[in-house]
C-alpha positions as CSV (number, residue, x, y, z in Angstrom):
1,M,0.1,0.0,0.2
2,K,1.4,3.5,-0.8
3,I,1.5,5.8,1.6
4,I,0.9,9.9,-0.3
5,K,1.4,13.0,0.9
6,S,0.0,15.3,-2.1
7,I,-3.0,15.9,-3.6
8,E,-1.0,16.0,-6.6
9,E,0.7,12.2,-5.6
10,A,-3.3,11.3,-5.0
11,R,-4.5,12.2,-7.9
12,K,-1.4,10.5,-10.5
13,F,-2.7,7.1,-8.1
14,V,-5.9,7.4,-8.9
15,Y,-5.6,8.4,-12.9
16,T,-2.8,5.6,-13.1
17,N,-5.2,2.8,-11.7
18,D,-7.8,1.0,-13.7
19,I,-9.6,0.3,-9.7
20,A,-8.0,2.8,-7.0
21,V,-9.1,2.7,-3.2
22,L,-7.7,6.0,-1.8
23,A,-8.0,6.9,1.5
24,Y,-8.1,10.2,4.2
25,L,-6.3,8.6,7.6
26,D,-4.3,10.6,9.4
27,L,-2.0,8.0,10.7
28,S,-0.9,10.2,13.9
29,T,-4.1,8.6,15.5
30,E,-5.9,5.8,16.6
31,L,-8.4,5.7,14.4
32,G,-5.9,6.3,11.5
33,K,-4.0,3.4,12.8
34,L,-7.3,1.6,12.9
35,M,-8.5,1.6,9.2
36,Y,-5.1,1.3,7.6
37,S,-4.7,-1.9,9.2
38,V,-8.1,-2.4,7.9
39,L,-7.1,-1.5,4.3
40,K,-4.2,-3.3,4.6
41,R,-6.4,-6.7,5.4
42,L,-8.2,-6.3,2.5
43,E,-5.5,-5.3,-0.1
44,S,-4.0,-9.2,1.0
45,V,-7.0,-10.4,-0.2
46,S,-7.6,-8.3,-3.4
47,R,-5.3,-10.5,-5.2
48,G,-3.8,-6.8,-6.9
49,I,-7.1,-6.1,-8.6
50,L,-7.6,-3.1,-6.8
51,A,-4.6,-0.6,-6.2
52,Y,-4.5,1.1,-2.7
53,A,-3.1,4.0,-1.3
54,V,-3.5,6.5,1.8
55,L,-3.0,10.1,1.7
56,D,-1.5,11.4,5.4
57,V,-3.8,14.0,6.8
58,S,-3.6,16.4,9.4
59,M,-7.5,15.8,10.6
60,T,-8.9,18.3,13.2
61,D,-10.4,16.8,16.4
62,G,-14.3,15.1,15.1
63,E,-13.2,14.8,11.8
64,R,-13.4,10.6,10.1
65,P,-12.0,8.7,8.5
66,V,-12.6,9.0,4.4
67,I,-12.3,5.8,2.0
68,T,-12.6,6.1,-2.0
69,A,-13.2,4.4,-4.6
70,F,-12.3,4.9,-8.3
71,I,-12.9,3.0,-11.3
72,K,-10.8,5.1,-14.7
73,G,-10.4,8.4,-12.4
74,R,-14.4,8.6,-11.7
75,Q,-15.0,8.1,-8.3
76,V,-17.8,5.2,-7.9
77,F,-17.9,5.1,-4.5
78,E,-17.5,7.1,-0.3
79,Q,-17.5,5.8,2.8
80,S,-16.9,8.6,5.8
81,D,-16.5,7.9,9.3
82,C,-15.9,4.1,10.8
83,F,-17.4,2.1,14.1
84,G,-13.9,2.0,15.3
85,N,-13.7,-1.9,15.6
86,F,-12.0,-3.6,13.4
87,K,-14.3,-7.0,12.7
88,K,-16.8,-4.0,12.0
89,D,-15.0,-1.8,9.5
90,Y,-13.5,-4.2,7.6
91,Q,-16.7,-6.2,7.0
92,A,-19.1,-2.6,6.3
93,L,-15.8,-2.0,4.1
94,R,-15.6,-5.0,2.3
95,I,-19.5,-5.6,1.5
96,G,-19.5,-1.7,0.5
97,L,-16.6,-2.4,-2.3
98,R,-17.6,-5.7,-3.2
99,E,-21.1,-4.2,-4.0
100,T,-19.9,-1.0,-5.7
101,L,-18.0,-3.1,-8.3
102,S,-20.4,-5.7,-8.6
103,S,-22.6,-3.1,-10.0
104,W,-19.9,-1.6,-12.3
105,G,-19.5,-5.5,-13.6
106,I,-16.3,-6.4,-11.7
107,N,-16.1,-8.9,-9.4
108,P,-13.9,-8.7,-6.4
109,P,-12.3,-11.9,-4.7
110,F,-13.3,-10.4,-1.4
């Protein structure tokens, strides 16, 4: 999984991968670290079909993680916020991504 530091890098990532999952996380927080672990787990079962990256951002109090997915540069999925529980967040993100990609004719391996 790529760690991205700028919006320009994020744009390049989105447009150079057919299917891109981009997360906006503050990796200095517990919630950011939890969601990073969730994404790593999902990446491990994706068999290289989806490209994953994290844009490491500083979030102010109250801001929550945002996970987005793009197909050929077009945003098709967004999940804002999370449960703060690895199992629940993994299931919610897996199901959300699977259903979204399936509706675009893509069968993810999870």
